[in-house]
N, C-alpha and C positions, 0 to 999 in steps of 0.2 A: 198715388196720389196727389188733393189737390193742393195747387202750388197760389196767390193772391192774381188776378191777373192786372196787372201792373199800370195797362192802358187807353187811357175814356178814349181813346178811340175806339179804341177794337170791334166787333163787335158779338151782339152772341143775339143765336134766334132759335127760339124756346120749340124744345117736342111740343107738341100735346098740350098750345098755352090753351089751352079752353079750361081743360084739368086743372092746370099749374097759375093761373094767373094770378098774380100778387102784387103788384107794387106800383108795373108801367102796364098801358093799356094798347100797346100793340105785341108780337112776337118775337117782331126783329128790331135790334133795339142796339148806341151807342154805349159803354159801360158806366160812362160817365151820364149817359141819360139816367143808367137806375139808381147807381148813386145819387142823382141832386130828387130826385120822385121820393129814392129810404129816406134821406133825410130832410129831405116835408113834409115825413105822413108820418116819420119821428118825430118835428119838435110843432108840429100843426101844422109846418108853416107860417109860426114866428120868426122872426128877423130881431126881435128883441141882445141885450146883453148876454142874460142868460144862455137860449138857447146859443150865443159865435163861442160865451167859456166852453160851453158844454161840448161845440165840437171845431172848434179850431183851439182855441187858448187855454182851453187845462179852467179846469176850476179847484183850490183849495182845497185835502183830501184829510188824511188822513185813511194809513194803507196796513193793515195786517195780514202782514202773512205763515201764516200757520209753520208752518215749518222753525220758521226764525221765534214766533211768539216775544211776535212782539210790532208793537208799531212804529213804524213812520208816516214825518210830511212831506208833502208832495200836490204835486196837479194826474186829477184822473181827467181825458176823453174821450168820447166818442167817436172810432173811424171804422164805418161804414166801408165794409170793402165784397164784389164779389171772387171766388176761387173757384177753379176748370178744374179738372179729375177725368182725364185723357183716358176714351173706355183701351180692355190693355190691349185684342186686335190692332188699337190705330195706332200714328204716330204723328208726338205735333212736331218732327222731324225732320225735313222732307230727307226721303234717301238721299245721300251720299253721289255725283257724279264719278270719281271715282270708283264707284265700288265694282260698273262694269269694266273699267281697267284692269283694280286684284281679282277679278271672274275671274279675267283670259288671263295675271301672271297666271294665276290655279293653274290654270288650264293646264295652262303648255306645261309647266314644273313639273304635273303631273306624266305628261306627258310624253315627254325627255328624261323621265324617272323612268319608266314604262323601256322602252325605245334602248338606256344604256347601263337596262337588265340584264347577263349576261345568258343563254337559253342552252 
């Protein structure tokens, strides 16, 4: 399942970079660098009030949500993010240091259960 990469200091390294190059020109980069470059690409490098409106403040709009069949006024803005989905065989969470202790307790419980079983 994809999850937003929330820290702009985290680092991404692209596998097969030459085939997958799109926004940034090096295979390893900080998330914040990618977001900055994507925003520059999106805005053409401009920093005028329209760009600030689209990326920061939001711009006035009307939103038609089809399930409500009604227009709603408010603001809309663009948010550039990166998301990551780990391979199923790998976990983002490191193994718990308690796993070894749990394993030893389970092994001892099984040995004690075998020893206390009447023959």
